[in-house]
VOGU-3710 file (C-alpha; in Angstrom, 3 decimals, decimal comma):
1> xxxxxxxxxx> 13,567/-6,780/-15,298  11,884/-3,719/-17,045  14,245/-0,789/-17,594  11,960/1,028/-15,864  11,806/-1,486/-12,927  15,811/-0,904/-12,435  15,806/2,752/-12,531  13,101/2,348/-9,100  15,010/-0,287/-7,686  18,393/1,983/-7,747
11> xxxxxxxxxx> 16,554/4,618/-4,854  13,948/2,566/-3,161  15,089/2,397/0,487  12,784/-0,473/0,880  15,276/-2,650/-0,886  18,325/-1,760/1,650  17,767/-1,628/5,782  14,124/-0,327/5,984  12,911/-3,407/3,669  14,833/-5,799/6,327
21> xxxxxxxxxx> 13,789/-4,655/9,027  10,448/-3,467/8,224  9,075/-4,845/11,797  10,139/-0,906/12,936  7,130/0,471/11,163  4,611/-0,694/13,736  6,343/0,813/16,769  7,079/4,247/14,300  3,190/4,277/12,882  0,696/2,045/14,905
31> xxxxxxxxxx> -2,030/3,378/12,319  -0,152/1,140/9,208  -1,126/-2,886/11,348  -4,514/-0,329/11,980  -5,434/-0,019/8,673  -4,156/-3,855/7,262  -6,845/-4,974/9,366  -9,233/-2,538/8,279  -8,775/-3,429/5,042  -8,861/-7,069/5,387
41> xxxxxxxxxx> -12,600/-6,432/7,296  -13,525/-4,160/3,979  -12,825/-7,172/2,241  -14,333/-9,379/4,096  -17,467/-7,493/3,814  -17,172/-7,090/0,402  -20,008/-9,145/-1,988  -20,326/-12,284/0,888  -20,483/-15,631/-0,212  -18,533/-15,114/-3,888
51> xxxxxxxxxx> -15,413/-15,975/-4,561  -12,723/-13,462/-5,232  -9,326/-12,668/-7,116  -7,722/-10,430/-6,600  -4,198/-8,435/-6,062  -2,374/-6,463/-3,582  -0,070/-3,779/-4,597  2,684/-3,227/-2,003  2,622/-6,092/-0,236  5,649/-6,006/1,526
61> xxxxxxxxxx> 6,109/-7,948/4,639  2,616/-9,164/4,276  1,098/-7,885/7,434  -1,735/-6,822/5,124  -1,515/-10,186/3,178  -2,349/-11,452/5,997  -5,322/-9,560/6,958  -7,034/-10,307/3,886  -5,903/-14,030/3,848  -7,192/-14,589/7,545
71> xxxxxxxxxx> -10,875/-11,853/6,792  -11,972/-14,519/4,343  -11,772/-18,369/2,405  -13,046/-17,566/-0,502  -10,367/-15,062/-1,444  -7,330/-15,888/-3,873  -4,241/-13,376/-4,154  -1,529/-12,026/-6,425  0,807/-9,949/-3,966  2,988/-7,872/-5,419
81> xxxxxxxxxx> 6,157/-6,096/-4,169  9,570/-4,747/-5,850  11,920/-5,274/-2,967  13,180/-8,633/-2,947  13,745/-9,262/1,208  10,239/-7,970/1,903  8,699/-10,537/-0,916  11,563/-13,098/0,682  10,069/-12,694/4,582  5,992/-12,725/3,208
91> xxxxxxxxxx> 6,427/-15,732/1,365  8,590/-17,078/5,163  5,644/-15,646/7,512  2,635/-16,510/5,122  3,757/-20,399/3,418  1,052/-21,984/4,604  -1,143/-19,862/2,339  1,442/-20,611/-0,200  1,506/-23,684/-0,389  -2,596/-24,387/0,271
101> xxxxxxxxxx> -3,033/-21,778/-3,478  -4,002/-18,992/-1,382  -1,702/-16,263/-2,345  0,911/-15,646/-5,338  3,389/-13,357/-4,160  5,743/-11,464/-7,617  8,564/-9,906/-6,959  7,536/-6,658/-9,800  7,208/-3,781/-10,831  4,100/-2,277/-9,443
111> xxxxxxxxxx> 2,484/-0,664/-12,714  4,270/-4,079/-14,541  2,285/-6,206/-13,550  -1,162/-4,503/-13,334  -0,531/-3,712/-17,351  0,333/-7,573/-17,441  -3,730/-8,660/-16,146  -6,370/-8,687/-18,445  -9,111/-6,280/-18,945  -12,075/-6,702/-16,110
121> xxxxxxxxxx> -9,709/-9,874/-14,193  -10,034/-8,778/-10,425  -12,430/-8,583/-7,958  -10,513/-6,752/-5,330  -7,022/-4,627/-5,885  -6,010/-3,867/-2,003  -2,972/-1,724/-0,521  -1,545/-1,033/2,270  1,043/2,297/2,870  2,065/1,548/-0,503
131> xxxxxxxxxx> 0,623/3,773/-3,236  2,124/6,926/-1,642  5,723/6,063/-2,303  4,230/6,529/-6,180  5,609/9,497/-7,947  2,403/11,684/-8,835  2,786/10,218/-12,868  3,357/6,882/-12,423  0,627/6,727/-9,108  -1,741/8,446/-12,083
141> xxxxxxxxxx> -0,750/5,369/-14,463  -1,535/3,233/-11,585  -4,668/3,927/-10,604  -6,054/3,727/-14,328  -4,225/0,129/-14,352  -6,202/-0,396/-11,392  -9,489/0,764/-12,531  -8,711/-1,614/-15,780  -7,731/-4,947/-14,314  -11,186/-4,339/-11,740
151> xxxxxxxxxx> -14,388/-6,245/-13,180  -17,883/-3,897/-13,415  -18,389/-3,503/-9,334  -14,918/-4,523/-8,453  -12,990/-3,008/-5,535  -10,263/-0,914/-4,668  -9,401/-0,386/-1,234  -6,670/1,740/-0,644  -4,961/1,906/3,812  -2,785/5,079/3,380
161> xxxxxxxxxx> -1,246/8,249/3,662  -3,054/11,365/2,343  -1,380/14,298/3,218  -3,472/16,672/4,985  -5,014/19,638/2,056  -3,897/22,191/4,105  -0,262/23,295/3,921  0,437/24,389/7,434  -1,266/21,191/9,390  0,197/18,754/7,765
171> xxxxxxxxxx> 3,596/20,700/8,199  2,688/20,395/11,969  1,257/16,804/11,884  4,719/15,616/10,101  6,243/17,608/12,877  4,823/15,818/15,950  5,844/12,236/14,031  9,226/13,054/13,409  9,797/13,939/16,974  7,758/10,956/17,764
181> xxxxxxxxxx> 10,136/9,383/16,038  13,657/10,238/16,792  12,646/9,063/19,932  11,439/6,313/19,414  14,785/5,266/17,568  16,654/6,895/20,358  15,598/4,213/23,457  15,951/1,757/20,439  19,729/2,974/20,191  18,751/2,243/16,213
191> xxxxxxxxxx> 19,426/6,517/15,275  21,367/4,224/11,944  17,898/3,417/10,416  15,986/6,584/11,935  18,516/7,620/9,176  17,285/5,985/6,119  13,602/6,673/7,052  14,052/10,266/7,930  15,576/10,515/3,991  12,786/8,146/2,630
201> xxxxxxxxxx> 10,428/10,768/4,633  11,704/13,503/2,293  10,852/11,313/-0,646  7,130/11,153/0,448  6,699/14,586/0,771  8,528/15,459/-2,592  6,109/17,657/-4,357  7,520/14,272/-6,694  5,431/11,984/-4,125  2,979/13,866/-1,799
211> xxxxxxxxxx> -0,796/12,367/-2,383  -3,120/14,688/-0,537  -6,524/14,224/0,627  -8,794/15,262/-1,369  -7,542/16,211/-5,201  -6,803/12,124/-4,669  -10,642/11,742/-3,906  -11,077/14,234/-7,000  -8,566/11,861/-9,346  -10,512/8,437/-8,639
221> xxxxxxxxxx> -13,890/10,097/-9,322  -12,235/11,547/-12,540  -10,962/7,823/-13,035  -14,527/6,291/-12,753  -14,722/5,075/-9,680  -18,134/5,986/-7,663  -18,604/5,979/-5,031  -15,513/7,121/-3,025  -15,638/6,950/0,486  -13,628/6,731/3,399
231> xxxxxxxxxx> -14,140/4,525/6,496  -11,632/5,899/8,737  -9,101/8,990/8,869  -7,069/10,306/11,288  -3,842/12,782/11,024  -2,511/11,080/7,277  -4,115/7,692/7,704  -6,801/7,211/5,499  -9,289/4,295/4,314  -10,072/4,569/1,184
241> xxxxx> -12,710/2,517/-0,803  -13,820/2,793/-4,095  -15,684/1,234/-6,413  -15,505/0,755/-10,719  -18,525/1,714/-12,018
//
């Protein structure tokens, strides 16, 4: 394990209660499941009839991994996550796909795993609600590596939280979301878990992490993706598709 990986894990709440009980996110953010399904559908429609090699960045408990694998039988996947508790859940729930050799789950720092892949060796890189967790500098490096490992014409598809560029509108959206979280966790009598999610939200919203919408599209274009298109956007929840030129 690299020194950077160890440092990241020290402050990674997904290695604790959030990771152990990640299924709560389905209730907190219904669009998480919606976008997982759309990520799978996007890959299903990509180059039909051609066997694809894919990488999933931040597979978590396997929600979007399942969507990807179920979407097409000719996709083989390397699924990466740094949180052991989440990887263990994914391996258990998708054991049949593991046995069939369709997916290889790897506990790893995302950037380390991407850097270990050969240039132009992957047809698809997919992610769902993971890349917004990266710091700005780390994210820039990860996106550059995603571009490097993709074949020419390869696909990057990301379902994620892209902050609203207008700061006042984004703040109002975040406040409404937090109020909904409080109502939900009071009903479930799980304010202990809400505490960790609120702490994590402060990280997401910090200047070092927040991933604004239009600057993100510009960043992908500058790296060398074209076209960059958005197939779904509701509040901050967004499905983005980018092709390596």
